[in-house]
PyMOL CGO cylinders between C-alpha atoms (Angstrom):
from pymol import cmd
from pymol.cgo import CYLINDER

trace = [
    CYLINDER, 170.22, 171.96, 80.74, 172.34, 173.47, 77.97, 0.3, 1, 1, 1, 1, 1, 1,
    CYLINDER, 172.34, 173.47, 77.97, 171.23, 175.81, 75.18, 0.3, 1, 1, 1, 1, 1, 1,
    CYLINDER, 171.23, 175.81, 75.18, 172.12, 174.62, 71.68, 0.3, 1, 1, 1, 1, 1, 1,
    CYLINDER, 172.12, 174.62, 71.68, 171.13, 175.31, 68.08, 0.3, 1, 1, 1, 1, 1, 1,
    CYLINDER, 171.13, 175.31, 68.08, 169.89, 172.75, 65.58, 0.3, 1, 1, 1, 1, 1, 1,
    CYLINDER, 169.89, 172.75, 65.58, 171.47, 172.86, 62.11, 0.3, 1, 1, 1, 1, 1, 1,
    CYLINDER, 171.47, 172.86, 62.11, 168.28, 174.53, 60.79, 0.3, 1, 1, 1, 1, 1, 1,
    CYLINDER, 168.28, 174.53, 60.79, 168.83, 177.45, 63.21, 0.3, 1, 1, 1, 1, 1, 1,
    CYLINDER, 168.83, 177.45, 63.21, 166.18, 176.40, 65.74, 0.3, 1, 1, 1, 1, 1, 1,
    CYLINDER, 166.18, 176.40, 65.74, 167.40, 176.92, 69.32, 0.3, 1, 1, 1, 1, 1, 1,
    CYLINDER, 167.40, 176.92, 69.32, 166.62, 174.23, 71.88, 0.3, 1, 1, 1, 1, 1, 1,
    CYLINDER, 166.62, 174.23, 71.88, 167.60, 173.16, 75.38, 0.3, 1, 1, 1, 1, 1, 1,
    CYLINDER, 167.60, 173.16, 75.38, 169.10, 169.72, 76.04, 0.3, 1, 1, 1, 1, 1, 1,
    CYLINDER, 169.10, 169.72, 76.04, 169.49, 167.86, 79.30, 0.3, 1, 1, 1, 1, 1, 1,
    CYLINDER, 169.49, 167.86, 79.30, 173.29, 167.44, 79.32, 0.3, 1, 1, 1, 1, 1, 1,
    CYLINDER, 173.29, 167.44, 79.32, 172.97, 164.31, 81.45, 0.3, 1, 1, 1, 1, 1, 1,
    CYLINDER, 172.97, 164.31, 81.45, 171.43, 162.48, 78.47, 0.3, 1, 1, 1, 1, 1, 1,
    CYLINDER, 171.43, 162.48, 78.47, 174.56, 162.89, 76.30, 0.3, 1, 1, 1, 1, 1, 1,
    CYLINDER, 174.56, 162.89, 76.30, 176.40, 159.65, 75.57, 0.3, 1, 1, 1, 1, 1, 1,
    CYLINDER, 176.40, 159.65, 75.57, 179.01, 161.13, 73.21, 0.3, 1, 1, 1, 1, 1, 1,
    CYLINDER, 179.01, 161.13, 73.21, 179.70, 164.01, 70.82, 0.3, 1, 1, 1, 1, 1, 1,
    CYLINDER, 179.70, 164.01, 70.82, 181.33, 163.71, 67.38, 0.3, 1, 1, 1, 1, 1, 1,
    CYLINDER, 181.33, 163.71, 67.38, 182.51, 166.25, 64.83, 0.3, 1, 1, 1, 1, 1, 1,
    CYLINDER, 182.51, 166.25, 64.83, 182.41, 164.66, 61.37, 0.3, 1, 1, 1, 1, 1, 1,
    CYLINDER, 182.41, 164.66, 61.37, 182.66, 167.65, 60.30, 0.3, 1, 1, 1, 1, 1, 1,
    CYLINDER, 182.66, 167.65, 60.30, 179.13, 168.47, 61.54, 0.3, 1, 1, 1, 1, 1, 1,
    CYLINDER, 179.13, 168.47, 61.54, 178.63, 168.09, 65.27, 0.3, 1, 1, 1, 1, 1, 1,
    CYLINDER, 178.63, 168.09, 65.27, 176.46, 165.11, 66.15, 0.3, 1, 1, 1, 1, 1, 1,
    CYLINDER, 176.46, 165.11, 66.15, 175.29, 164.49, 69.71, 0.3, 1, 1, 1, 1, 1, 1,
    CYLINDER, 175.29, 164.49, 69.71, 174.29, 160.92, 70.48, 0.3, 1, 1, 1, 1, 1, 1,
    CYLINDER, 174.29, 160.92, 70.48, 172.01, 160.52, 73.46, 0.3, 1, 1, 1, 1, 1, 1,
    CYLINDER, 172.01, 160.52, 73.46, 171.93, 157.55, 75.81, 0.3, 1, 1, 1, 1, 1, 1,
    CYLINDER, 171.93, 157.55, 75.81, 168.80, 156.20, 74.08, 0.3, 1, 1, 1, 1, 1, 1,
    CYLINDER, 168.80, 156.20, 74.08, 170.61, 156.26, 70.70, 0.3, 1, 1, 1, 1, 1, 1,
    CYLINDER, 170.61, 156.26, 70.70, 168.86, 159.37, 69.34, 0.3, 1, 1, 1, 1, 1, 1,
    CYLINDER, 168.86, 159.37, 69.34, 171.19, 161.60, 67.32, 0.3, 1, 1, 1, 1, 1, 1,
    CYLINDER, 171.19, 161.60, 67.32, 170.97, 165.39, 67.18, 0.3, 1, 1, 1, 1, 1, 1,
    CYLINDER, 170.97, 165.39, 67.18, 172.83, 167.53, 64.64, 0.3, 1, 1, 1, 1, 1, 1,
    CYLINDER, 172.83, 167.53, 64.64, 173.86, 170.93, 66.08, 0.3, 1, 1, 1, 1, 1, 1,
    CYLINDER, 173.86, 170.93, 66.08, 175.66, 174.08, 64.91, 0.3, 1, 1, 1, 1, 1, 1,
    CYLINDER, 175.66, 174.08, 64.91, 177.96, 174.26, 67.93, 0.3, 1, 1, 1, 1, 1, 1,
    CYLINDER, 177.96, 174.26, 67.93, 181.37, 172.62, 67.78, 0.3, 1, 1, 1, 1, 1, 1,
    CYLINDER, 181.37, 172.62, 67.78, 182.07, 169.50, 69.81, 0.3, 1, 1, 1, 1, 1, 1,
    CYLINDER, 182.07, 169.50, 69.81, 184.39, 171.57, 72.02, 0.3, 1, 1, 1, 1, 1, 1,
    CYLINDER, 184.39, 171.57, 72.02, 181.57, 174.05, 72.71, 0.3, 1, 1, 1, 1, 1, 1,
    CYLINDER, 181.57, 174.05, 72.71, 179.13, 171.25, 73.62, 0.3, 1, 1, 1, 1, 1, 1,
    CYLINDER, 179.13, 171.25, 73.62, 181.71, 169.83, 76.03, 0.3, 1, 1, 1, 1, 1, 1,
    CYLINDER, 181.71, 169.83, 76.03, 182.33, 173.29, 77.51, 0.3, 1, 1, 1, 1, 1, 1,
    CYLINDER, 182.33, 173.29, 77.51, 178.61, 173.88, 78.07, 0.3, 1, 1, 1, 1, 1, 1,
    CYLINDER, 178.61, 173.88, 78.07, 178.23, 170.39, 79.58, 0.3, 1, 1, 1, 1, 1, 1,
    CYLINDER, 178.23, 170.39, 79.58, 181.09, 171.03, 82.01, 0.3, 1, 1, 1, 1, 1, 1,
    CYLINDER, 181.09, 171.03, 82.01, 179.58, 174.35, 83.08, 0.3, 1, 1, 1, 1, 1, 1,
    CYLINDER, 179.58, 174.35, 83.08, 176.27, 172.56, 83.65, 0.3, 1, 1, 1, 1, 1, 1,
    CYLINDER, 176.27, 172.56, 83.65, 177.99, 169.83, 85.70, 0.3, 1, 1, 1, 1, 1, 1,
    CYLINDER, 177.99, 169.83, 85.70, 179.85, 172.39, 87.83, 0.3, 1, 1, 1, 1, 1, 1,
    CYLINDER, 179.85, 172.39, 87.83, 176.65, 174.30, 88.52, 0.3, 1, 1, 1, 1, 1, 1,
    CYLINDER, 176.65, 174.30, 88.52, 174.59, 171.23, 89.40, 0.3, 1, 1, 1, 1, 1, 1,
    CYLINDER, 174.59, 171.23, 89.40, 177.17, 169.00, 91.08, 0.3, 1, 1, 1, 1, 1, 1,
    CYLINDER, 177.17, 169.00, 91.08, 179.45, 171.59, 92.69, 0.3, 1, 1, 1, 1, 1, 1,
    CYLINDER, 179.45, 171.59, 92.69, 182.49, 170.44, 90.74, 0.3, 1, 1, 1, 1, 1, 1,
    CYLINDER, 182.49, 170.44, 90.74, 185.65, 172.53, 91.25, 0.3, 1, 1, 1, 1, 1, 1,
    CYLINDER, 185.65, 172.53, 91.25, 186.80, 174.97, 88.60, 0.3, 1, 1, 1, 1, 1, 1,
    CYLINDER, 186.80, 174.97, 88.60, 189.78, 173.72, 86.58, 0.3, 1, 1, 1, 1, 1, 1,
    CYLINDER, 189.78, 173.72, 86.58, 193.24, 174.93, 87.61, 0.3, 1, 1, 1, 1, 1, 1,
]
cmd.load_cgo(trace, "trace")
């Protein structure tokens, strides 16, 4: 689970495994596997960073480098 912020300022927690892709157009839009779209304040890079941290913590992935 990753902590994010909706565009209206409301914090929420998202299951990172549901993310299909992330776009920055210029707002960041997360599209979930079921097609639902969520607009967030975080940048696409930040969403990816949080997702990678989640994956490392849950799947024991090695740290980069």
